[in-house]
C-alpha positions in Angstrom: -31.7 -21.4 -92.8 -35.3 -21.4 -94.4 -35.2 -20.6 -98.3 -37.8 -18.2 -99.9 -39.4 -19.1 -102.9 -41.4 -16.9 -105.5 -42.8 -18.0 -109.0 -43.3 -16.1 -112.1 -45.6 -17.8 -114.7 -43.8 -15.8 -117.3 -41.4 -18.0 -119.9 -37.9 -17.8 -120.8 -35.8 -15.1 -119.3 -38.7 -13.2 -118.4 -40.1 -15.9 -115.8 -36.4 -16.4 -114.3 -36.6 -15.3 -110.4 -33.7 -13.6 -108.8 -33.7 -12.8 -104.9 -32.0 -10.3 -102.7 -32.2 -8.7 -99.5 -33.3 -5.3 -99.8 -34.0 -4.1 -96.2 -33.0 -5.1 -92.4 -29.5 -6.4 -93.3 -27.3 -3.1 -92.6 -24.7 -5.0 -90.8 -24.4 -7.7 -93.1 -25.4 -10.3 -90.8 -27.2 -12.4 -93.6 -26.7 -13.0 -97.3 -29.1 -14.8 -99.8 -28.4 -17.3 -102.4 -29.8 -15.1 -105.5 -30.9 -18.1 -107.4 -32.3 -20.5 -104.8 -33.4 -17.8 -102.1 -31.6 -19.5 -99.4 -31.3 -17.1 -96.5 -27.9 -17.8 -94.7 -25.5 -16.3 -92.2 -23.4 -13.3 -93.5 -20.0 -12.7 -92.8 -20.5 -11.0 -89.3 -21.4 -13.3 -86.7 -24.8 -13.0 -84.9 -25.1 -11.6 -81.2 -28.6 -12.5 -79.6 -27.6 -10.4 -76.8 -27.4 -7.4 -79.2 -30.2 -8.4 -81.4 -32.3 -11.4 -80.8 -34.5 -11.0 -83.9 -33.9 -9.5 -87.1 -36.6 -8.6 -89.9 -35.4 -8.6 -93.4 -37.1 -7.7 -96.2 -36.5 -10.3 -99.2 -37.3 -9.2 -103.1 -37.7 -11.5 -105.7 -37.1 -9.9 -109.4 -36.4 -10.6 -113.2 -34.0 -8.0 -113.9 -32.0 -5.4 -112.0 -33.9 -2.6 -113.5 -37.0 -4.4 -114.4 -40.2 -3.1 -112.9 -41.4 -6.7 -112.1 -40.6 -7.6 -108.6 -42.3 -8.8 -105.5 -41.1 -8.6 -101.7 -41.7 -10.7 -98.5 -40.6 -10.2 -94.9 -38.4 -12.6 -93.4 -38.2 -12.8 -89.3 -34.9 -14.3 -88.5 -35.0 -15.4 -84.8 -31.6 -15.8 -83.4 -31.4 -18.8 -80.7 -29.0 -18.2 -77.9 -25.6 -19.9 -77.4 -23.9 -19.7 -73.9 -21.3 -17.2 -75.1 -21.6 -14.6 -72.5 -19.7 -14.4 -69.4 -21.0 -13.2 -65.9 -20.3 -9.7 -65.5 -20.4 -8.2 -61.8 -21.6 -4.8 -61.4 -18.4 -3.7 -60.0 -15.0 -4.8 -60.2 -14.5 -4.3 -56.7 -17.1 -4.1 -53.8 -15.8 -2.4 -50.7 -17.3 -2.8 -47.1 -15.3 -0.2 -44.9 -15.5 -0.2 -41.1 -17.2 -3.4 -40.4 -17.5 -3.3 -36.7 -14.9 -6.3 -35.3 -17.6 -7.1 -32.7 -20.1 -7.7 -35.2 -22.0 -10.8 -34.6 -22.1 -14.2 -36.7 -24.4 -13.7 -39.6 -24.0 -10.2 -40.1 -24.3 -9.0 -43.5 -21.1 -7.5 -45.2 -21.9 -6.9 -48.8 -24.1 -8.3 -51.6 -22.2 -8.9 -55.2 -24.1 -8.9 -58.2 -23.3 -10.3 -61.6 -25.3 -10.6 -64.8 -25.3 -13.2 -67.6 -26.8 -11.8 -71.0 -27.6 -15.4 -72.0 -30.7 -17.0 -71.4 -31.8 -20.2 -69.9 -29.2 -21.7 -67.7 -26.5 -19.8 -69.4 -27.8 -16.7 -67.7 -28.1 -18.2 -64.3 -25.2 -17.4 -62.1 -23.8 -18.9 -59.0 -21.5 -17.2 -56.5 -18.4 -18.7 -54.8 -15.7 -17.2 -52.6 -12.5 -18.2 -54.2 -10.0 -17.0 -51.8 -9.3 -14.3 -48.7 -12.2 -15.3 -46.4 -10.1 -17.0 -44.1 -12.9 -18.9 -42.5 -14.6 -15.8 -41.6 -17.2 -15.2 -44.3 -19.6 -17.2 -46.5 -21.5 -16.1 -49.7 -25.0 -17.1 -50.5 -24.4 -18.7 -53.9 -27.6 -17.6 -55.4 -28.2 -14.1 -54.0 -24.2 -13.1 -53.8 -25.1 -12.3 -50.1 -21.8 -12.3 -48.0 -22.2 -12.8 -44.4 -19.9 -13.5 -41.3 -19.6 -17.4 -40.1 -17.0 -16.3 -37.2 -16.0 -13.8 -34.9 -14.0 -11.0 -36.1 -10.9 -9.3 -34.3 -9.3 -6.4 -35.3 -6.2 -6.7 -33.5 -5.7 -10.2 -35.2 -6.2 -9.0 -38.7 -7.6 -5.4 -40.0 -8.8 -6.3 -43.3 -9.7 -9.0 -45.8 -9.6 -9.1 -49.7 -11.7 -11.9 -50.8 -11.8 -13.0 -54.6 -15.2 -13.9 -55.6 -16.5 -15.6 -58.8 -20.0 -15.9 -60.6 -20.3 -19.2 -62.8 -23.3 -19.8 -65.3 -25.0 -23.0 -65.3 -24.8 -23.9 -68.9 -21.6 -25.2 -70.7 -19.1 -24.3 -70.8 -19.8 -22.6 -67.5 -18.5 -19.2 -68.2 -17.0 -17.5 -65.1 -16.8 -13.7 -64.1 -14.6 -12.2 -61.2 -14.5 -9.3 -58.6 -13.0 -8.7 -55.6 -14.6 -7.7 -51.9 -12.5 -5.6 -49.7 -13.5 -5.5 -45.9 -11.7 -3.4 -43.3 -12.6 -3.7 -39.9 -13.5 -0.9 -37.4 -11.3 -1.1 -34.3 -13.5 -1.2 -31.2 -12.8 -1.1 -27.4 -13.3 -4.8 -27.2 -9.9 -6.0 -25.7 -8.8 -5.7 -22.2 -6.7 -3.3 -20.7 -3.3 -5.0 -19.0 -0.6 -3.7 -17.0 2.8 -4.6 -17.6 3.0 -6.3 -14.1 0.5 -7.9 -12.0 1.8 -6.2 -9.0 4.2 -3.3 -8.4 6.7 -3.1 -5.1 8.2 0.1 -4.1 10.5 0.7 -0.9 10.4 4.5 0.3 12.1 6.2 3.7 9.7 7.7 6.1 9.7 11.6 5.9 9.9 11.6 2.2 9.4 14.9 0.6 6.1 15.8 -0.6 5.7 15.2 -4.3 8.4 12.6 -4.6 8.0 9.9 -7.1 7.3 6.3 -5.7 6.8 4.3 -8.7 5.1 4.4 -12.1 2.7 1.8 -13.2 1.9 1.3 -16.9 -1.0 -0.5 -19.0 -1.5 -0.9 -22.5 -4.5 -2.2 -24.8 -4.4 -3.7 -27.9 -7.4 -1.6 -29.4 -5.0 1.5 -28.7 -7.7 3.7 -29.4 -8.1 5.9 -26.2 -5.7 7.2 -23.8 -5.3 5.0 -20.8 -6.5 6.6 -17.5 -5.4 5.6 -14.1 -7.1 5.6 -10.8 -7.0 4.1 -7.4 -9.9 1.7 -6.6 -12.2 3.9 -4.3 -12.1 0.9 -1.9 -8.5 1.3 -1.3 -7.6 1.8 2.6 -8.2 5.5 3.6 -4.7 6.1 5.0 -3.0 5.2 2.0 -5.2 7.4 -0.1 -4.4 10.4 2.2 -0.6 9.8 1.6 -0.3 8.9 -2.0 -1.8 10.2 -5.3 -1.7 8.9 -9.1 -1.5 11.0 -12.1 -4.3 9.8 -14.2 -2.5 10.2 -17.5 0.9 8.9 -16.8 0.6 6.2 -14.0 3.3 7.8 -11.7 2.4 7.6 -8.1 3.9 10.5 -5.9 3.7 11.5 -2.3 1.0 13.8 -1.1 1.0 13.5 2.6 3.6 13.3 5.4 4.9 9.6 5.6 5.3 8.4 9.0 6.7 4.9 9.7 5.2 4.7 13.0 1.9 5.4 11.8 1.9 2.7 9.2 4.9 0.8 7.5 3.3 -1.0 4.9 0.8 0.0 2.3 -1.5 -1.6 -0.2 -2.9 0.2 -3.0 -5.3 -0.8 -5.7 -4.5 0.9 -9.4 -7.5 0.8 -12.0 -6.4 1.3 -15.7 -9.5 2.0 -18.0 -9.6 3.1 -21.8 -13.3 3.8 -21.8 -14.1 0.1 -23.0 -15.8 -2.7 -20.8 -12.6 -4.4 -19.8 -10.7 -2.6 -17.2 -7.6 -4.0 -15.5 -6.3 -3.6 -11.8 -3.0 -4.3 -10.3 -1.7 -4.0 -6.6 0.8 -1.7 -5.7 2.7 -2.3 -2.3 4.8 0.5 -0.4 7.1 -0.5 2.1 8.2 2.5 4.6 11.8 2.3 5.8 12.4 3.6 9.3 14.2 6.8 10.2 15.4 8.0 13.4 12.9 10.8 14.0 11.8 9.6 17.4 13.5 10.0 20.7 12.8 7.5 23.5 9.9 8.3 25.9 9.6 7.6 29.0 6.5 5.7 30.4 4.2 7.2 33.0 4.6 4.0 34.9 8.3 4.9 35.6 9.5 5.5 38.9 10.3 9.0 39.7 10.5 8.8 43.4 11.5 6.2 45.7 12.5 5.5 49.3 15.2 3.0 50.3 16.2 1.8 53.6 20.0 2.9 54.2 21.1 -0.8 55.4 19.7 -1.9 51.6 22.2 -4.6 50.5 24.5 -4.0 47.5 22.6 -5.6 44.4 19.2 -4.7 45.4 16.9 -3.3 43.0 15.6 0.2 44.0 13.8 1.3 41.0 12.4 0.6 37.4 11.9 2.9 34.4 10.5 2.0 31.4 11.2 3.9 27.9 9.9 3.0 24.3 11.1 4.4 21.1 8.7 3.6 18.2 11.4 3.7 15.6 12.4 0.3 14.2 15.5 -1.6 14.5 18.4 -0.2 16.4 16.8 3.3 16.1 14.3 2.0 18.5 16.4 0.1 20.7 16.9 1.7 24.0 19.9 1.7 26.8 19.9 3.8 29.8 22.6 5.3 31.8 23.1 7.4 35.1 24.3 11.3 33.8 24.2 13.1 37.0 23.4 12.9 40.9 25.0 9.5 41.4 27.3 10.6 44.4 29.8 8.4 45.1 28.4 5.8 42.3 26.0 4.9 45.0 23.7 3.2 42.2 23.9 1.6 38.9 21.3 1.2 36.0 21.2 -1.9 33.9 19.1 -2.0 30.7 16.8 -4.9 30.1 15.1 -5.8 26.8 16.1 -2.4 25.3 12.9 -1.2 27.3 13.5 -1.3 31.0 16.1 0.5 33.1 16.7 -1.1 36.3 18.4 1.0 39.2 20.3 -1.2 41.7 22.3 -0.3 45.2 25.8 -0.3 44.1 27.5 0.7 47.3 26.5 1.0 51.0 24.5 3.6 51.9 24.5 6.2 55.0 21.6 8.4 55.5 23.8 10.2 58.0 26.1 11.3 55.1 23.4 11.8 52.4 19.6 11.5 52.8 18.7 11.3 49.3 19.8 11.5 45.6 18.6 13.1 42.7 19.5 10.6 39.7 19.3 12.0 35.9 18.5 9.1 33.9 19.4 9.3 30.1 17.5 7.0 27.6 19.4 6.5 24.5 18.3 4.8 21.1 20.6 3.1 18.9 20.5 5.4 16.0 23.2 7.2 14.5 23.4 9.9 15.9 21.4 8.6 18.7 18.4 10.6 20.4 18.2 11.0 24.0 15.7 11.7 26.5 16.1 12.2 30.4 14.3 11.5 33.4 14.5 12.5 37.0 14.5 9.8 39.6 14.7 11.0 43.6 15.9 8.3 46.2 15.2 9.2 49.5 17.0 7.1 51.9 15.3 6.1 54.8 16.9 5.9 58.4 17.9 2.9 60.3 18.7 2.8 63.9 22.3 2.3 63.1 23.7 5.1 65.6 23.6 5.0 69.2 23.1 8.3 71.3 26.4 10.3 71.9 26.7 11.9 75.2 28.1 15.4 75.1 30.8 14.5 77.8 32.5 11.6 76.9 34.3 11.4 80.1 31.2 12.0 82.5 30.6 14.5 84.8 31.8 15.5 88.0 29.7 17.7 90.1 29.8 19.0 93.8 26.6 19.9 95.7 26.0 21.2 98.9 24.1 19.0 101.6 20.8 20.2 102.9 19.6 21.9 99.3 16.1 21.8 98.9 14.1 19.2 97.5 14.1 19.4 93.6 17.2 21.2 93.2 18.9 20.6 89.7 22.4 19.4 90.3 23.3 18.4 86.9 22.2 17.7 83.3 23.3 15.3 81.1 22.8 16.1 77.2 23.2 13.5 74.5 22.5 13.5 70.7 21.7 10.7 68.2 22.6 11.2 64.2 19.5 8.9 63.5 16.1 10.6 62.6 12.7 10.2 63.9 11.8 7.8 66.7 15.6 6.5 66.1 16.9 9.8 67.4 14.4 10.4 70.4 16.2 9.9 73.5 15.2 8.9 77.0 17.6 9.4 80.1 17.6 6.9 83.3 19.7 6.5 86.1 20.6 3.1 86.1 23.0 2.5 89.0 24.3 4.2 92.1 21.0 5.9 93.3 19.6 2.7 95.3 18.6 5.2 98.1 16.6 7.1 95.7 18.4 10.3 96.6 18.1 11.8 93.2 15.6 11.7 90.2 16.3 12.2 86.5 14.1 13.8 83.8 13.6 11.2 81.1 13.1 13.8 78.4 15.7 16.7 79.6 18.3 14.5 81.4 18.4 16.8 84.4 19.3 15.3 87.5 17.7 16.9 90.6 17.4 16.1 94.2 14.2 14.4 95.8 12.2 16.1 98.8 14.6 14.7 101.3 17.6 16.4 101.1 21.0 14.4 100.7 23.0 14.0 104.1 26.8 14.2 103.8 27.3 12.4 107.1 25.3 9.8 105.8 26.9 9.5 102.2 29.4 12.1 100.9 29.8 10.5 97.5 27.6 9.1 94.5 28.8 7.6 91.5 25.7 7.5 89.5 25.6 5.7 86.1 23.4 7.3 83.5 21.9 5.3 80.2 20.6 7.2 77.6 18.7 5.2 75.4 16.8 5.9 71.7 13.3 5.0 70.8 14.6 2.7 68.0 13.8 -0.8 67.1 15.7 -2.4 68.4 16.8 0.7 70.6 20.5 1.8 71.1 21.9 3.0 74.4 25.0 4.7 76.1 25.7 5.0 79.9 28.2 7.4 81.4 29.1 7.7 85.3 27.9 10.8 87.2 29.9 11.4 90.3 28.5 13.5 93.1 30.3 14.9 95.9 28.7 16.3 98.9 30.1 18.9 101.5 29.6 21.7 103.8 28.5 25.0 102.9 31.9 26.3 102.7 32.9 23.0 100.2 30.4 24.1 97.5 32.1 23.6 94.2 34.5 20.9 95.3 35.0 18.2 92.9 36.0 14.5 92.9 37.0 12.6 89.9 34.7 10.2 88.1 35.2 7.0 85.7 33.5 6.7 82.3 31.3 3.7 81.6 29.7 3.3 78.3 27.2 0.4 77.5 25.7 0.0 74.4 
């Protein structure tokens, strides 16, 4: 350091000069050579950062107690040495609740360190030593920490970074701090169902309130309660039959499920946690059949038919149609005749589990029975089966298969007085026919034995009467007439009988002769 110098004009002891620091050296940072006046550093080191200059008062004197003395002010400027380390304003900086959706370049925190040195020794550069994991960077000059990559709470919820501040003069002292960043969980993750689709199988007529199935979704955010609902575009009929618990995801029955109205339903369920990314899944419900429907006869089924009595065995005479909307064997219909099939005249066969065909099973005879009232039963294949009945009336149409029958199978013997008046009834032939309609309308004819036209016959009544010229016994005393009775059928059937007439005097009225029977069909 620089010495101070004082002179004294005296000689000898009185001219000898001594030096001492009398003020400004309270901390003994300096010392002075008493004989040379050289100011030097003291036992305590200097610290420019505490005191960059010192004002010392140095006194020159001859003797300790002598009056002759002089003083001078010495200003000592302390030059800086890079002996200070950068010191951060905080040992740990905290940024709590940084949004996980923060964009790239978002400011996170500003760290600040100071170095009491001057010049380059007081300039600091910042650096993240560890913990950034590629998500953050720091401006080396300002200490501003920003994001350089997207954050994800679900991947990592917090970061602890070690940051250094280094001054710019040798030996490049460093200071350290930590930066703690916690992320704020946000609704940025998609809700996801545990299954991409769900399937359920239920029976029709399932009780109201029955559980069908449960859908379940989760969100990695796990912030809000997930709620469930049906997509509004879901089929209206499905929405009327099922409901979903918005909190639990349980789907239950709220309407009467009838397989015949629908056997397959598709529901779209939406899960929402209040965030922008909802999810949906498809629920398919298959409805199984229950034998809850009886066969129903179609309006087109025959209820009354007419059949000729000469219909051949095996001829189809009627068809009934019955359907059962149930599925499988529950919907397969078979037919049977339960009553009215007298003499087992008919049989019924089932075709395609839908049609019942009625056939003639035995020869028919209208004269024995002119109609049948058949009870047809349709049964499904359920266990137990369900049944429905239908009435079929079968009218037997007449066929001209019966000839007329004359009441007197052996003919007629009649005695007639001669000279009876013209138009006198002498006999009446009666016949019947078991057929009906025109087949039973009879006509009477004399077909032989009346060549001289002595008699006439009423075609309708069968009455035989004399003509205006009376019969003459002397000319012919005996007539054998052949009478034919014919019906109006097509072809017609007929029968013939002999009518014997004997003529005598008045006293012989009522005498008879025998007659033979003739039959012509």
